[in-house]
C-alpha positions as CSV (number, residue, x, y, z in Angstrom):
1,X,-2.6,-2.6,-14.3
2,X,-2.8,-2.3,-10.5
3,X,-1.2,-4.8,-8.3
4,X,-3.2,-5.7,-5.2
5,X,-0.6,-7.8,-3.5
6,X,0.0,-5.1,-0.9
7,X,-3.7,-5.0,-0.1
8,X,-4.2,-8.8,0.0
9,X,-1.0,-9.2,2.1
10,X,-2.4,-6.7,4.6
11,X,-5.7,-8.5,4.7
12,X,-4.0,-11.8,5.2
13,X,-1.8,-10.4,8.0
14,X,-4.9,-8.8,9.6
15,X,-6.8,-12.0,9.4
16,X,-3.9,-13.9,10.9
17,X,-3.4,-11.5,13.8
18,X,-7.2,-11.5,14.5
19,X,-7.2,-15.3,14.5
20,X,-4.2,-15.4,16.8
21,X,-5.8,-13.0,19.2
22,X,-9.1,-15.0,19.2
23,X,-7.2,-18.2,19.7
24,X,-5.1,-16.7,22.6
25,X,-8.2,-15.3,24.3
26,X,-10.0,-18.6,24.0
27,X,-7.0,-20.5,25.4
28,X,-6.7,-18.1,28.3
29,X,-10.3,-18.1,29.1
30,X,-10.5,-22.0,29.1
31,X,-7.2,-22.5,31.0
32,X,-7.6,-23.4,34.7
33,X,-6.6,-20.1,36.5
34,X,-8.2,-17.3,38.5
35,X,-10.3,-14.7,36.8
36,X,-7.7,-12.0,37.6
37,X,-4.9,-14.0,36.0
38,X,-7.1,-14.6,32.9
39,X,-7.9,-10.9,32.5
40,X,-4.2,-10.0,32.9
41,X,-3.2,-12.5,30.3
42,X,-6.0,-11.4,28.0
43,X,-5.0,-7.7,28.5
44,X,-1.3,-8.6,27.8
45,X,-2.2,-10.4,24.6
46,X,-4.5,-7.5,23.5
47,X,-1.8,-5.0,24.0
48,X,0.8,-7.0,22.1
49,X,-1.7,-7.5,19.2
50,X,-2.5,-3.8,19.3
51,X,1.2,-3.1,18.9
52,X,1.5,-5.6,16.1
53,X,-1.5,-4.0,14.3
54,X,0.0,-0.6,14.6
55,X,3.2,-1.8,13.1
56,X,1.2,-3.4,10.3
57,X,-0.7,-0.2,9.7
58,X,2.6,1.7,9.6
59,X,4.2,-0.7,7.2
60,X,1.0,-0.6,4.9
61,X,1.0,3.2,5.0
62,X,4.7,3.3,4.1
63,X,4.0,0.9,1.2
64,X,1.1,3.0,-0.1
65,X,3.1,6.2,0.1
66,X,5.9,4.4,-1.9
67,X,3.5,3.2,-4.5
68,X,1.9,6.6,-4.8
69,X,5.4,8.2,-5.2
70,X,6.3,5.7,-7.9
71,X,3.0,6.5,-9.6
72,X,3.6,10.2,-9.6
73,X,7.1,9.7,-11.0
74,X,5.7,7.5,-13.8
75,X,3.0,10.1,-14.6
76,X,5.7,12.8,-14.7
77,X,7.9,10.7,-17.0
78,X,5.0,9.9,-19.4
79,X,3.8,13.5,-19.4
80,X,7.3,14.6,-20.3
81,X,7.5,12.1,-23.1
82,X,4.1,13.1,-24.5
83,X,5.1,16.8,-24.4
84,X,8.3,16.0,-26.3
85,X,6.4,14.0,-28.8
86,X,3.9,16.7,-29.3
87,X,6.6,19.3,-29.8
88,X,8.4,17.1,-32.3
89,X,5.1,16.6,-34.2
90,X,4.6,20.4,-34.2
91,X,8.1,21.0,-35.5
92,X,7.7,18.4,-38.2
93,X,4.4,19.9,-39.3
94,X,5.9,23.4,-39.3
95,X,8.8,22.2,-41.4
96,X,6.4,20.4,-43.8
97,X,4.3,23.5,-44.2
98,X,7.5,25.6,-44.9
99,X,8.6,23.1,-47.5
100,X,5.2,23.1,-49.2
101,X,5.0,26.9,-49.2
102,X,8.3,27.1,-51.0
103,X,7.1,24.9,-53.8
């Protein structure tokens, strides 16, 4: 019944960002520049990816909270329907007993 598209989308996004970071670091390290410039570029990339990952986490958290909220609403609706059905069944049994006791 569960839908794992949110979880797999998050995994794909995380893998993509990790791969992008690894590729960027590799390109910077292999580029012909000073060590200081390389470190600054790597630090800049790492900071940006860190922000990207935080944004991804926030969106994933929001999605999970939304799904949990929808699940609670569904449980409430089903519980209400079950209570109503049980009450209707009890009423029907009560009426049937009353009809049988009159006979």
